[in-house]
N, C-alpha and C positions, 0 to 999 in steps of 0.2 A: 504494500500500500504506500502511496506517496506520503512523504512526511509533511506534517502540518508546518507551514512556514513560520519560522521564528527568526526575527531580525538579528537576534544575538547568537544564533546557532550557525557555526561555520563547519561545513563538512570538508573532510580532507581524505586523501588516499582513496579515490574511487576504485582502484584496482583491488581493494580488499573488501568491497561491498558485495555481499552474497548475491543480491538481485542483479547487480551489474555483471558479476562473474557468470551468473546463469545465462544472462543475455549473450555474453561473450562465447560461452561454450556452445550455445545454440547457433551462434553466428558461424563458428568454425565448422560445425556439422553441415550447415546449409551451404557454406562456401565450398566444402569438399563435394557436396552433392551437385552444386552448380557446375563445378569443373568437370565432373563425370557425366553430366547430363548430355544426352543426345536427342535432338528433336528432328524426327524424320516424317512424322505423320501428324494430322490434326489431333489425334488422341494423345500424342506426346505433349501437347500444349496444356492439357488439363492438370497434370501433376506439377508442371512448371508454373502454372497459374496459382495453384495452391501454395507452393513453396514461396512464390513471389509475395502473396498476401502475408504469409508469416514473416518474410524478410522485412516488408514495410512496417509490420507491427513491431518487430524488434527494433528497427531503426527509430520508430516513433518513441518506443519505450526508453531506449538508450538516450535519445535526445531529451526526453523529459527528465531523466535522472541527471543528465549533464546540466540542465537548467537549475535543478535543485542545488547542485554544488556551486554553481556560478552566481546564482541570484544574490546571496548575501554580500558577496564581493562587489558585484555590479551595483547593488543598491548603495553600498558604502562609498564606492567611487563617486556615484552620482550625487549623493548627499554631501560628500566632502567638497566636490566641485562647486555645488550650489552655495554651500556655506562660505567657501572662499571667495566667491564672486562678491559677497557682501563684505567679508572681512578684509579683502584686498582693495576694496573700493577707494577708501580714503588715501592710501598710500599710492595707488595707481594715479589718482587725481592729482596728488601733490607732485608726483614725478612729471606728469603731463604738463601741468601749469608751469613748473619751474623750467622745464626744458623749453616750452613755448616762449616764455619770457626772455630766456637767454638767447634763443635763436632770433627773436624779434629785435632784441637790442643789437645783436651782431649785424643783422640785415639793415637796420636803420642807420647804424654808424657807417657802414660801408656805402650806403646810398648817399649819405651826406658828403663823404670823402670824394666819391665819384662826381657828385654834383659840383663840388668845389673845384675839382680838377677840370671839369668841363668849362666852368666859368673862367678859370685861369687860361685855358687854351684859347677860349674865345677872345679874352682881353689881349693875349699875345698876337692873335691874328689881326685884331683891330689895330694894334700898335704897328704891326707890319704894313697894313694898308695905309695908315696915317703917315708913316715914314715915307712911303712911296709917293704919296700925294704932296707932302710938305718938304720934300728934299731932306729927309732924314730927321725932321723934327717929330718928337713923340711927346704927347701930352697925356696919353692914357696912363692911368695909375696901374702899374704892373706889380704892385706889392701882393704877396701871396694871400689868398683868401683863407680866412680862419677855418680850420677844419678840425673835427674831433680826432682823438687818438685812435689808431687802428686797434681793434679788439685783439687780444692775444690768441694765438692758435690753441694754446692750452693754459688752463688756470690750475695752479698748483698751490695747495695749502698744506698744513700739517696733517689734516685728516684724509687727504687724497687729492686727486686731480680729475679734470674733465676737459673735454675738447671735442670739436666737431670731427666727424668721420664721414667719408663718402657713403651714401646709401642710395644707389641707383635703383630707380623704379621704372615702370612702363605703363602706358595706357593706349588703348586702340583709338586711332584717329580716323582711319579708313580701312576697314576689314578687307575690302577688295584688293588692297595693295600688299597685304601681308603674305609673305611666301608660304606655300602650301606646307612645308615641313614644320611650320610653327603653329599650324591649326590642328584642332582636335575634334573628332566627331562627337556630338552630344549624345552618348549612348543612353543616358537616363531619359531623354526625350524621345529618341528614336525607337527604342525597344517597345514600349507600350503602344506606339502608333502602329508599328509593324505587326504586332500581335493582334490588335484590333482590326486591322485591315484584312487579315486572313488571306494574304497574297494578292489582293486587288490593288495595292498601292505600287506605284512606280516612282522611284527616286533616282535621278541621274547619279551614276557613280556608285550606287548601292545595289548589291545582289540580294534580293529577298527570296528565301527558299524555305521549304518545309522540311523539317527534320523530326519525324515522329518519335514520340516517347511512349512508354507503356504507363497508362494511368491505372491505378489500382483502387478499387472500392473495397474497403474492409467492413465486413458485416459484424 
């Protein structure tokens, strides 16, 4: 009989469980019978059918026992992950906010420096044009534009250090231009569509075919 689920009960060593061992021993006998089986006539299909029903019953039974062993672990993993989503929330938020502010500061400082350099280059070009017009006379103020200090590549303190590191990413801009070797068929969407079409669907580049299986009804 299946064990009543207890969230605090952890089953171990399925290979020592008498029920599972009984399934296993039956499976060996059925496997040996399957290897020896010869199907030459319609009548030979009947014992094969009977064995196949038993095989599927054993598969179902062993699968159920496997779930009994795994469920406490899976539930624990799920509950732990859900708990940690809450427990880790504040620290993840602190990390994200701090990183965001550091990157924003770095970006803004570099923008200001770049803008100042553009202004200086423009003033220099204006002075050159003025000198050409006025036979070398320059009245344009060529003093450097005040700019912020360049942010350091790495910040070091007594507790540790931090700094920017390249993190290349990608996004699709025009999928028709993406080389074929970088594309993947959406099997999750394609499979149910093909099954539902029952061979009536035609998709360019896709071979749709029927590969029958044996369906078993257990009474």
